[in-house]
TIDO-465860 format. One record per atom (N, C-alpha, C, O, CB): residue in three letters; x, y, z. Coordinates in steps of 0.2 Angstrom, whole numbers, padded with zeros to 4 digits, always signed. Each point is the difference from the previous one (the first is absolute). Glycine has a CB too. Example, Ala and Ser with C-alpha at 12.3 -4.5 7.8 and 13.67 -1.06 7.14 Angstrom:
BEGIN
ALA+0066-0028+0039ALA-0004+0006+0000ALA+0004+0006+0000ALA+0005-0001+0003ALA-0014-0005+0003SER+0007+0011-0010SER+0004+0006+0001SER-0004+0005+0003SER+0003+0006+0001SER+0003-0009-0011
// end
This chain:
BEGIN
MET+0032-0002-0453MET+0006-0004-0003MET+0002+0005-0005MET-0003+0003-0004MET-0002-0015+0006ILE+0012+0012-0003ILE+0003+0004-0005ILE+0001-0004-0006ILE+0003-0006+0000ILE+0003+0013+0009ASN-0008-0005-0015ASN+0001-0003-0006ASN+0006+0002-0004ASN+0000+0006-0002ASN-0012-0008+0001LEU+0017-0002+0001LEU+0006+0002-0004LEU+0002-0006-0005LEU-0001-0006+0002LEU+0005+0013+0008THR-0002-0005-0016THR+0003-0005-0004THR+0007-0001+0001THR+0003+0004+0004THR-0012+0000-0013LEU+0012-0009+0006LEU+0007-0001+0001LEU+0004+0005-0002LEU+0005+0002+0002LEU-0007-0014-0003GLU+0000+0016-0005GLU+0004+0005-0003GLU+0000+0006+0005GLU+0005+0003+0001GLU-0008-0007-0013GLN-0003+0006+0015GLN+0000+0005+0004GLN+0004-0001+0007GLN+0004+0004+0002GLN-0016-0001-0007PHE+0012-0009+0007PHE+0003-0002+0006PHE+0008+0001-0001PHE+0004+0002+0004PHE-0013-0010-0001SER+0011+0005-0009SER+0007+0001-0001SER+0002+0007-0002SER+0006+0002+0002SER-0006-0014-0007LEU-0004+0016+0002LEU+0002+0007+0000LEU+0001+0003+0006LEU+0004+0004+0001LEU-0011-0004-0012TYR+0002-0001+0016TYR+0000+0003+0007TYR+0007-0002+0003TYR+0003+0004+0004TYR-0016-0003-0003ALA+0014-0007-0002ALA+0006-0003+0004ALA+0007+0003-0003ALA+0004+0002+0004ALA-0010-0013-0002VAL+0006+0012-0009VAL+0006+0004-0003VAL+0000+0007+0003VAL+0006+0002+0001VAL-0006-0010-0011ILE-0005+0011+0010ILE+0000+0007+0002ILE+0002+0001+0007ILE+0004+0004+0002ILE-0013-0002-0010LEU+0006-0006+0012LEU+0002+0000+0007LEU+0007-0002+0001LEU+0004+0004+0005LEU-0015-0007-0002SER+0014-0002-0006SER+0007-0001+0001SER+0005+0005-0003SER+0005+0002+0003SER-0008-0014-0004CYS+0001+0016-0004CYS+0003+0005-0003CYS+0000+0006+0005CYS+0005+0004+0001CYS-0007-0007-0013ALA-0003+0004+0015ALA-0001+0006+0005ALA+0004-0002+0006ALA+0004+0005+0003ALA-0015-0003-0006VAL+0012-0008+0006VAL+0004-0002+0005VAL+0007+0001-0001VAL+0004+0002+0004VAL-0013-0010+0000ILE+0011+0006-0010ILE+0007+0001-0002ILE+0002+0007-0001ILE+0005+0002+0002ILE-0006-0013-0008PHE-0003+0015+0003PHE+0001+0007+0000PHE+0001+0004+0007PHE+0004+0003+0001PHE-0011-0003-0012LEU+0002-0002+0015LEU+0000+0003+0007LEU+0007-0002+0004LEU+0003+0003+0003LEU-0016-0003-0003GLY+0015-0007-0001GLY+0006-0002+0003GLY+0006+0003-0003GLY+0004+0002+0004GLY-0010-0013-0002GLY+0006+0012-0008GLY+0006+0004-0003GLY+0000+0007+0002GLY+0006+0003+0002GLY-0006-0010-0012THR-0006+0010+0011THR+0000+0007+0002THR+0003+0001+0007THR+0004+0004+0002THR-0014-0002-0010ILE+0007-0007+0012ILE+0002+0000+0007ILE+0008-0001+0001ILE+0003+0003+0004ILE-0015-0007+0000ARG+0014-0001-0008ARG+0007-0001+0000ARG+0005+0006-0002ARG+0005+0001+0003ARG-0008-0013-0005ARG+0001+0015-0003ARG+0003+0006-0002ARG+0000+0006+0005ARG+0005+0003+0001ARG-0008-0006-0013LEU-0002+0004+0015LEU-0001+0005+0006LEU+0005-0002+0006LEU+0003+0005+0002LEU-0015-0002-0006ARG+0012-0009+0006ARG+0004-0002+0005ARG+0008+0001-0002ARG+0004+0002+0004ARG-0013-0010+0000HIS+0010+0006-0010HIS+0007+0000-0002HIS+0002+0008+0000HIS+0006+0001+0002HIS-0007-0012-0009ARG-0003+0015+0004ARG+0001+0007+0000ARG+0001+0003+0007ARG+0005+0004+0001ARG-0011-0003-0011GLN+0002-0003+0015GLN+0001+0002+0007GLN+0007-0003+0003GLN+0003+0004+0004GLN-0016-0004-0003LEU+0015-0006-0003LEU+0006-0003+0003LEU+0006+0004-0003LEU+0004+0002+0004LEU-0010-0013-0003ARG+0006+0013-0007ARG+0005+0004-0003ARG+0001+0007+0003ARG+0005+0002+0001ARG-0007-0009-0012ARG-0004+0010+0012ARG+0000+0006+0003ARG+0003+0000+0007ARG+0004+0005+0002ARG-0014-0002-0009SER+0008-0008+0011SER+0003+0000+0007SER+0007-0002+0000SER+0004+0003+0004SER-0015-0007+0000ARG+0014+0000-0009ARG+0007-0001-0001ARG+0003+0006-0002ARG+0006+0001+0003ARG-0008-0013-0006ARG+0000+0016-0001ARG+0003+0006-0002ARG+0000+0005+0005ARG+0005+0004+0001ARG-0009-0006-0012ARG+0000+0002+0016ARG+0000+0005+0006ARG+0005-0002+0005ARG+0003+0004+0003ARG-0015-0002-0005LYS+0014-0008+0002LYS+0006-0003+0004LYS+0007+0001-0003LYS+0004+0001+0004LYS-0013-0009+0001PHE+0009+0008-0011PHE+0006+0001-0004PHE+0002+0008+0000PHE-0004+0003-0003PHE+0002-0014-0004ILE+0008+0013+0009ILE+0002+0007+0000ILE+0007+0000-0003ILE+0004-0004+0002ILE-0012+0007+0008ARG+0009+0002-0014ARG+0007+0002-0003ARG+0001+0007+0003ARG-0003+0005-0002ARG+0002-0013-0009CYS+0007+0008+0014CYS+0002+0007+0002CYS+0002+0005-0005CYS+0003-0002-0005CYS+0002-0004+0015ARG-0007+0012-0010ARG+0001+0005-0005ARG+0007+0003+0000ARG+0002+0002-0005ARG-0014+0000+0006ILE+0016-0003+0005ILE+0006+0002+0000ILE+0006-0005-0002ILE+0004+0001-0004ILE-0008+0007+0013CYS+0004-0013-0005CYS+0005-0005-0001CYS-0002-0006-0005CYS+0004-0004-0002CYS+0000+0007+0014GLY-0011-0004-0013GLY-0002-0005-0005GLY-0001-0007+0003GLY-0001-0004-0004GLY+0007+0011-0005LEU-0005-0007+0015LEU-0001-0007+0004LEU-0007-0002-0001LEU-0005+0004+0002LEU+0014-0002+0006ALA-0010-0008-0010ALA-0007-0003+0000ALA-0001-0004+0006ALA+0004-0005+0002ALA-0004+0005-0015TYR-0005+0001+0017TYR-0002-0004+0006TYR-0007-0001+0001TYR-0004+0004-0003TYR+0014+0001+0008THR-0012-0009-0001THR-0007-0001+0002THR-0001+0002+0007THR+0004+0000+0005THR-0005-0010-0012ASP-0005+0014+0008ASP-0002+0002+0006ASP-0007-0002+0002ASP-0004+0002-0004ASP+0012+0008+0002TYR-0008-0013+0008TYR-0007-0003+0002TYR-0003+0004+0005TYR-0006-0002+0002TYR+0010-0009-0005SER-0001+0017+0005SER-0004+0004+0005SER-0005+0004-0003SER-0001+0000-0007SER+0012+0001+0013ALA-0015+0002-0002ALA-0006+0004-0003ALA+0002+0008-0001ALA-0005+0004-0001ALA-0003-0012+0007ALA+0014+0009-0005ALA+0002+0007-0001ALA-0001+0003-0007ALA+0001-0004-0005ALA+0008+0002+0014ARG-0011+0008-0009ARG-0001+0003-0007ARG+0006+0001-0004ARG+0000-0001-0006ARG-0010+0007+0011ASP+0015-0003-0001ASP+0007+0001-0003ASP+0005-0004+0004ASP+0003+0003+0004ASP-0007+0009-0008PRO+0005-0018+0001PRO+0005-0004+0004PRO+0007+0002-0001PRO+0002+0004-0006PRO-0009-0013+0004GLU+0012+0008+0006GLU+0007+0002+0000GLU+0004-0005-0003GLU-0001-0006+0001GLU-0001+0013+0009CYS+0006-0005-0015CYS+0005-0004-0003CYS+0005-0003+0005CYS+0003+0004+0004CYS-0004+0003-0015PRO+0002-0013+0011PRO+0005-0003+0005PRO+0007+0001-0002PRO+0005+0000+0004PRO-0013-0009-0002HIS+0010+0011-0008HIS+0007+0002-0002HIS+0001+0007+0001HIS+0005+0001+0003HIS-0005-0010-0011CYS-0003+0014+0006CYS+0001+0007+0000CYS-0004+0004+0005CYS+0002+0005+0002CYS+0002-0006-0014GLY-0010-0002+0014GLY-0004+0003+0005GLY-0005+0005-0002GLY-0003+0004+0003GLY+0013-0005+0004ARG-0010+0002-0014ARG-0005+0005-0003ARG-0007-0003+0000ARG-0001-0006+0000ARG+0010+0011-0007LEU-0014+0000+0008LEU-0007-0003+0000LEU-0002+0000-0007LEU+0001+0004-0004LEU-0003+0001+0015ASN-0001-0011-0013ASN-0003-0001-0007ASN-0007-0001+0000ASN-0003-0002+0005ASN+0014-0003-0007ASP-0014+0007-0003ASP-0007-0001-0001ASP-0002-0007-0002ASP+0004-0003-0003ASP-0005+0015-0001ARG-0005-0014+0007ARG-0002-0007-0001ARG-0004+0000-0007ARG-0004+0005-0001ARG+0004-0008+0014GLY+0001-0002-0017GLY-0004+0000-0006GLY+0003+0005-0006GLY+0005+0002+0001GLY-0015-0006+0006ARG+0006+0005-0011ARG+0002+0004-0006ARG-0001+0008+0002ARG-0005+0001+0004ARG+0001-0010-0012THR+0009+0012+0007THR+0000+0008+0002THR-0001+0004-0006THR+0001-0002-0006THR+0007-0001+0015ARG-0011+0009-0008ARG-0002+0004-0006ARG+0005+0006+0000ARG-0001+0005-0004ARG-0011-0008+0005ARG+0017+0003+0003ARG+0005+0005+0001ARG+0004+0000-0007ARG+0002-0005-0002ARG-0002+0005+0015LEU+0003+0006-0015LEU+0004+0000-0006LEU+0007+0000+0002LEU+0004-0002-0004LEU-0013+0009-0002GLY+0011-0005+0012GLY+0007+0000+0002GLY+0002-0004+0005GLY+0006+0000+0002GLY-0006+0011-0006
// end
């Protein structure tokens, strides 16, 4: 049999509930970050004509529907 006082039991209950809340918040933040990242990969702005469009294909360099230029998906590190 486990001997616990009321104070010990309430302390364990508070610690456990805080741990569950912390883990839930962490998981929620990770899922939200992943969702934002996937949305950012679908949103593309053409570097030539400036048209903003969404592309759901798996192509690495989708073609702009307005001017036909190939654009990089996501953030680019090019200077020009």
